[in-house]
C-alpha positions as CSV (number, residue, x, y, z in Angstrom):
1,M,37.0,3.8,38.2
2,K,38.6,6.9,36.7
3,G,39.9,4.9,33.7
4,K,36.4,3.6,32.9
5,T,34.9,7.0,33.1
6,A,37.5,8.5,30.9
7,I,37.1,5.8,28.3
8,T,33.3,6.2,28.4
9,A,33.6,10.0,28.0
10,M,36.0,9.6,25.1
11,M,33.7,7.1,23.3
12,V,30.7,9.5,23.8
13,M,32.8,12.4,22.3
14,L,34.0,10.3,19.4
15,T,30.4,9.2,18.7
16,L,29.1,12.7,18.7
17,V,31.9,13.9,16.5
18,A,31.5,11.0,14.1
19,F,27.7,11.3,13.7
20,S,27.0,15.0,14.1
21,P,27.8,16.0,10.5
22,S,25.6,13.3,9.1
23,A,22.7,14.3,11.4
24,F,22.7,17.8,10.1
25,A,23.8,17.2,6.6
26,G,20.5,18.0,5.0
27,C,20.0,21.2,6.9
28,Y,22.7,23.4,5.5
29,S,24.5,21.8,2.6
30,D,24.5,19.2,-0.1
31,W,26.5,16.5,1.8
32,F,25.7,12.9,1.1
33,G,23.4,13.9,-1.8
34,C,20.8,15.7,0.4
35,C,19.4,19.0,-0.9
36,P,18.2,21.6,1.7
37,C,15.6,23.1,-0.6
38,P,12.9,21.2,-2.5
39,R,13.3,20.8,-6.2
40,E,11.0,22.5,-8.7
41,D,9.0,19.3,-9.3
42,F,8.5,18.7,-5.5
43,G,4.9,17.4,-4.9
44,Q,4.3,16.6,-8.5
45,A,3.7,12.8,-7.8
46,Y,1.2,13.7,-5.1
47,A,-0.7,16.1,-7.4
48,M,-0.8,13.5,-10.2
49,A,-2.1,10.8,-7.8
50,R,-4.7,13.2,-6.4
51,D,-5.9,14.4,-9.8
52,G,-6.0,10.8,-11.1
53,Q,-8.6,9.9,-8.5
54,I,-11.1,12.5,-9.5
55,A,-13.7,10.8,-11.8
56,N,-15.2,13.9,-13.2
57,P,-13.3,17.1,-12.7
58,D,-16.1,19.2,-14.3
59,A,-18.9,17.7,-12.1
60,G,-19.7,21.0,-10.4
61,E,-20.7,22.6,-13.8
62,S,-23.6,20.3,-14.4
63,L,-26.7,19.8,-12.3
64,T,-27.9,16.6,-13.9
65,P,-28.4,13.7,-11.6
66,V,-25.8,10.9,-11.5
67,G,-26.8,7.7,-13.2
68,G,-26.6,4.4,-11.4
69,L,-28.7,1.8,-9.5
70,D,-31.9,2.8,-7.9
71,G,-32.2,2.1,-4.1
72,R,-34.2,-1.2,-4.4
73,A,-31.8,-2.8,-6.8
74,A,-28.8,-1.8,-4.7
75,V,-30.4,-3.2,-1.5
76,T,-31.1,-6.5,-3.3
77,I,-27.5,-6.7,-4.6
78,M,-26.1,-6.0,-1.1
79,K,-28.3,-8.6,0.6
80,G,-27.0,-11.2,-1.9
81,Y,-23.5,-10.1,-1.3
82,V,-23.8,-10.4,2.5
83,E,-25.6,-13.8,2.1
84,S,-22.7,-15.1,0.0
85,F,-20.4,-15.1,3.0
86,K,-22.7,-17.2,5.2
87,P,-21.9,-20.9,5.4
88,K,-24.0,-23.0,3.0
89,A,-26.2,-25.8,4.3
90,A,-24.8,-29.3,3.8
91,S,-26.3,-31.0,0.8
92,S,-27.3,-34.7,0.7
93,G,-25.3,-35.5,-2.4
94,G,-22.8,-37.7,-0.8
95,G,-20.2,-35.0,0.0
96,L,-17.4,-36.0,-2.5
97,T,-17.3,-35.4,-6.1
98,S,-15.5,-38.1,-8.1
99,F,-13.2,-37.3,-10.9
100,A,-10.7,-39.2,-13.0
101,I,-7.2,-38.4,-14.1
102,T,-6.3,-39.7,-17.5
103,P,-2.7,-39.7,-18.8
104,N,-1.8,-37.4,-21.7
105,P,-0.4,-39.6,-24.5
106,G,1.8,-36.7,-25.8
107,G,2.8,-35.4,-22.4
108,M,6.0,-35.8,-20.4
109,A,7.0,-39.2,-19.1
110,P,7.3,-39.6,-15.3
């Protein structure tokens, strides 16, 4: 039993010694390519994405109303949109549509 405990303790110590520098590498030095401080362009991608989503950055300077659909037209469009997802009633046209496949004389041979 003592031998197993000693081996287990040794393996735990080796694991801690092996992985502790990599766990703290970014905190105090430039090991493994990690930098402890942000670069000067840190957050630039976020700022560009945020600013790109603003349709009119000067909207607060003008008090003119926004153009678009009136309420009745918008309601009609939304009702049609919702109805488009409902199953259609079966038509009495026979169910299948016939079609023909004609060979292409200049096409590839099978």
